[in-house]
N, C-alpha and C positions, 0 to 999 in steps of 0.2 A: 503493500500499499504505500503511494508515495502522499505527500500534503501539499496541495497543488495551489496557489491563491490566484486567482483572477481577476485584474480590474475592467470593469466597465461590461453591463449586463442588456447589453443591445444585443443585436438578431446573431452576433459571431459568439461573443461572451455567453449570452445566457446558450447557445447551442453545444457551445464547447463543454460547459458545466455540466451539462443534460447529460452529454454522452459520457464522460469522465465519471459521474457518480455511479453509472451502472458497472462500470469496472473495478467498484471496491476503493476508490482513491477519496481521502479527506479533502473535499472542497470548499476553498472558502470563495464567496464572491461578493464583489464588493462597487457600489454605485453608489451614488448623489441623489438617486430618482428613484426614493421606496416605493411608488408606485410601480415605473418598471419590476421594480424586483421581487413586489409581492403577486404580479399578473403571471410573473410567466415559470417562477420556482417552487410556488408555494406548497406544490407536495413535493417536491424531492428532499432528499436527505443531504443538504446543504446548509453550512453557515452562511448566513446574509447576514453583512455590514452595510447601514446605509452612512456613508462616508466621503471625504473630499480624497480622492485617489493619492494627492501629493501632500496631504498633512502626515506627518511622521506620528502625529496619534492615532491615525485609522492603520499606520503600517503596524503599530503597536499590536493595537487589539486585533489584529490578523494573526497575532505571534511569527512575523515575516523570519523574526531570527532562527525558528524551526522547519522553513519551507523549504522543499527541496525543488521546488520550481515557482515560478512566477510569470504570470501571463499577462500584459500589457494591453489591451486590447479596445481599450477605448475609441473613440471616431477623431480622437486628436493626435497629429505625431509628438506634439512636443509635451503634451502630458503621459505619453506612453516613454517616451525617451528617458524626462526623469523620474517617473516612479521605477524604471529599471536601475537608475543611478541608487536612487535612493533604497532599493533593496540588496542591492550590491554593497553599499557601504554598511547599514542595520542587520542585514541577516547574513548566516554563514553561508555565504558564495551557493546561492541559490543558482540553477539554471534559470536564466533569463532570456525571454522571446517577447520581441514589439512587433506589433502592428505595425507598417510605416506608409501612409500612402504615397507620400510625394517620390516620385520614380527616380529621384536623382539623388537619393537615398542607397536605391538598390544599386545604380550603377557604381556607386562607390565604395558599397557595402565592407569589401575588404580592406579599403584604406580608413573605413570609419568607426566597425566595430570590433568587438574583440575582447575575450575577458582572459589573455595572457597574463601571466605575471609580470609586471614593472609595465607592464604596456600601458600609452597615452590615450589608447581608444577609448571609446566610447563603451562601457562595462553592456554590452549586449550580447549573447551568443546566438542570436538569430533573429531573424527578420523576415516578414511576412508582408504579403498585400493580396485580401481577397479580391479587390478589384483587377491585380494580374493575375491569381491565379481562374477567374472567371474568362477574362479576355482570352488568357490560352485555352482554352477549354472549348470555346464558342468558336476559336478559329480551327481547332483541331476538328471539331462536328462538322463547319460548314465543309472542311476540305475533303472529309469524307463522307460524301451523301449517305444517309437512311443508318448512319452508325447513332444509337441511344446514348452512349458513352463510351469514353476511351481513355484508358491510362497509358501511360509509358512505365517502363521497369529499364534498369540495366544503362542508365544516358539516354533512352529511347531507340536502345536496341530490339525491345522486345515492349510489344503491345498487346495488350487485353481489350478486347473489343466486344460488346454487346451489340446485338442487333436483333430485332422482329423478323421474325421468319415470314414469306409469302409465299402464296403459290408461285409466282414467277421465277422462283430458284430452284435451281436443278436436283438438290439434295432435299428439297421439301418432299415428304413423303416416301424416303428411303432410307436407310440404313447407313448412321456413321460412318460406317467404315469403307462406304461406298467414295468418300471423299478422297480419297488416295489414289481410287482408280479413276476419279474425274482430273485431278490434280497430280497425277506421277512425282512431278518434280520437286512439287510445294510441300513441305512439311509443318503442320500445325497439329492444334491439338485442342479439343473443344473440352475448355474446363467445367462447365454448367450449364443446364436447362431448368427454365422456372415456364412451368406449366400452370396455367389458373393460380398463379402466384405461389404457385409451391416449386421446392428445388427436387431436381433429378441429378442423381449423378449419373453421369453417362456411360453405356458401355458402347462397345465394338456393335451390339446388335438393336441400339438406341435407336427408333426411326423419331427423325424430327416430324415434325406438326406445323401445319399453319399457328401462324401467332407465337409460337414459343420464341422466348425469349432468349437468345443463344449467345452462349459468353466464350469467345476462341482465343488462342494464346497465337503468334504468329510475328516473326519478323515483319516492318512498317512494310518492304517492298510486295509482300505478298497479301497486304492485309484485301486490297480492291478485290482481287481474284478469288477470293474468300467468299469474300460478301456477295459477290456474281452466283454463288454457288445456293443462298440462303433464300435471296431477294434478287429483284431484278434492279440493277444498277446503273444508272448512266453512266457513259464512257468518262464525262468529264462535269463537275459541278458546274451549275449558273455562276454568274458574276454581278446578277443585279440586286442587292441586297437594302431591302428597308430595315432601318433602326428605328425605334421607338427610345427617347430618352437622350439629355444631354449631360446626363450626369457625367461624373467620372468612368464608369465605364462604359457609356455610350460612346463619348469623344475618343478614347482608347481604343477602341474597335474603330470606329471610323477613319481614325489616322492610319491603323494596321492592312483594316481594308484597302486601303486606298494605296498604301504602299506596294500591296498584291494586285495593284491594278484593277480593282472590283470598282464596281460602279455603286457610288450609295446615296443613299437618300435617307436623310436625319429627319424624324418627326419630334421636336418638343414642345409642351405644351404652355411654358412661361414664355410669354415673350419676350421679355429682358433677357433672358437665358437666350434663347432664341438668335436673339441680335449678338450676342457677344458671343457662340462659338460660331455665328454666319463669317465674321472676322477674326475668326482665331483657326478655323481649317482652311484648308489649300480649295481654289476654286472648282475645283472638279466633283465636291462634295455638296450635295444640293441640300440645305437646311431649310424645314418646312416648319413654319409656327400652325399648331393644332393639334387638336384630341385624337388619338389615334384609334377611341371609338368610337368615332363618327363616320357613320357609313360613305355619306355623301362626298366626305374629304377623301376618304381611304380607294375611293372610284375615280375620283379626280385625279389622284395621284398615281392612277395606273397599277393598283395592288395587285390585279392579277397577271401583272408581268414579273412581278417579285419571283426571282428563285428560292430567296430568303428570306422570311419574315422574323424579324428579334424582336423583343419589346425588353428593355431592361431599365423602367425605369425603376423609382423607390414605391413603388405602391405595386403589389402582388396582384390586386383584384383588376388594376387598370393591363397588367402583361396576360393576364389569364385571358380577359373578354377582348383583349386588342388582337392575342392571338388565336383564338377559336376563330375569331370575324375575320381576319386576315383568310384563313386556313376554305373557311366559305366563302369568301370572294374570288377565289382562284390562287392566291399564293403558293406554290409548290412543296417548301417547307416550312414550319413554323417553330421558334424558340421560343421560351418563357423565362426569363428570372423569376425563384421565386426564395423568397426570406423564410415564408413561413413552413416549415417542414411539415407538419397537418395538410398545408394543402397536395404536396406532392403526390401521395398514394391516390388522391381523389381525382387525378387526371389521365388515367390511361385511356378511357376512351374518348377524349373531347377534341380531336384532333390535333392537338399540339402534337408535334412529334418529337420535340425535346425540352425536357423541362430542368433546369440549372440551378443548383444549390449553390450559393456562396459557401453558407455554413459547412454542409457535410465537403466542399473543396478545401476550406483551410482545415476541420477536421483532419483529414487525409494528410496536409501536410504536417501536423503538429504532431499527430500521434508517432511519429518516427522520433521523435524526439523524446517523447513519455514514456514511450515502453520500453521495456527492459531488453537487453541483449544486442546484438549484433545486426537490426531490422534496418536498413536503409531507406525503404519505401513503403507505404503503407496506404492500402486506396479505398476510403469508403464506399462499398458499392450498395446499388437498389436501396437508397434510401436509408441504409446503416446498417442494411438486415444481413448483409453480404463484407467479407474483405478479402483482398487481393494483399500481398504481402511479400517484401524482397527480403531476403534474410541470408548473412553472408554465412557460410560453414570454417568454421575452424577446427582444429585438432587433427589429429593421426587416429589409426584404426585403431589404437589400444585405448584412447581416452577419448572416442569419441562415438557417441551411440548411431552416427550417420556414416559418418567417411569409410569409404572402402564396402560402403552396403549397396544394394542397387535400390532404385525406387520401389521395385516391387517389394523388397523388403524391411523396407520403411513400418514403423509400428504408428501410423498417423490416426490421430482423431478419427472417426466418424464424420463424414462432409468434409473432410479437408483432402486434396490432392495436390500435387506438384502438375504445374504447368509448364515451365520449363526452366533451363538453367544457362547462365552466363557463365562460361570458361575461358580464362583469356582471350576474352573480346570474340569468345564464337559463341552463338547460341546454339544450344541444343534444347528441341523440344523434347517434352519430358517422355519417355517409353519405361518400361517395368525391366528393361534390363540396363539402364543406364548405371554406371556406379558411380555414386558423388566421391568428390575429391577434396582435398583440404582448399579455401579458398573459393570455391564454387559460388556465384549466388543465384540460389534458389527462387523460383517463385512458386509461391503457394497460393489456392484457394479456397476459403472457407464460405461456405455458403452458409444459411440460417436453419441450420437444421439440429434441433437441440440446445445449448447453451451454447452460444459463438464464443463467450469469455473464456469459458470452460477449454474450451478449444485451442484457443489465441495459447492461453497457459501451458497446455501441452504441448503445442508447438513450440514455443520457447524454451521448454525445458527438454525436449527431446534434440534439438540444435545446441546446446550449451554444451561444451566443452567440457570432462568430467570425468568422474570414475563410471568404468559401464556399470556399475552392480547399485 
């Protein structure tokens, strides 16, 4: 159990606190807004403190001196930096992580931040930006039409992709083992299937059915070929994008899409903000003042010609309604940013192709710092119900439960499977006869079958070097 102190009970802080509380951590959540604290977390086993994040008295009340980890996730960069400095000075050197929105901090993070002894850097172990995480995820999803979720491992050399199977796919209605017959030169592995929201551990003779949510692992260059086996995928994705919301995420996306030479139309409801961004952005990004839920406006702006519609305002209802309407009016693909995780599970059959959750992306980024062992990547999947992790193997055959053993010999907990291995820059798709070696990066998929936290603990124990008895 770790003692974790979280400053900021907004969408990010409250979601992280909720997730970590389920993993039997000792959580303290601090915010100056008592109403926000009460509304979101009253039923959780979390210590709640109403106070100012930068007040030393508040830090004392949170027992910062005994904290193992401090997360500063308020929506103010200056506050988060100061909180980390105070925690470092008043505590017993906890791991400190800060949410920083200014992109300049991320460009110069190695120069500015670090907790090395005698260092003159700002004492922060790790920084992250939900806005940056969301932008990267949306760009990946747009680049792979039909993907519900894409996560990367081993520095991008391995990808795990979720896709909804439909009748247009060559493998739909057939056994998984036929994938090798269709694509003999491509190695891949179906890691899991969700059918009517229930997990299925795939076997060679498992038949993929329409509407199955299929997770598969492969090298990035093979993703498109495998996707065509599961659904009809266009040879190239469209480059006409309609964005809704000119906040931090919307303007970041607009700039990146313009650099990718996509044609972007940005809709903003606030007139002042629309005028500001129209001067900030380059000329070939069209900024439109108006309401994205206004059907007449959307028709005037030729929504039916949009290859991608993506709503990223700070209002979940606007994002949901505008994306649903855009789909009805002819947009080929629709995406919606959802901060309230309770909505995510309700949007399965609304016509929205992809739901992006900043809190889940943030949790995935933070879990690798929170979990024990040599986990170098952790990704939360299916609204937190499943996980994919990358763990580094250490040890020898004499002091490891996995080194020198084949994948088929591993005593993995039920509902857990190996998807791939990175070995000295070589990607090995998992097969039962592959022998695990020291320094392998092993990609594991944990479905929501049974107690997920217990499964994770069992995986950690299995891969920890130590006595075999």
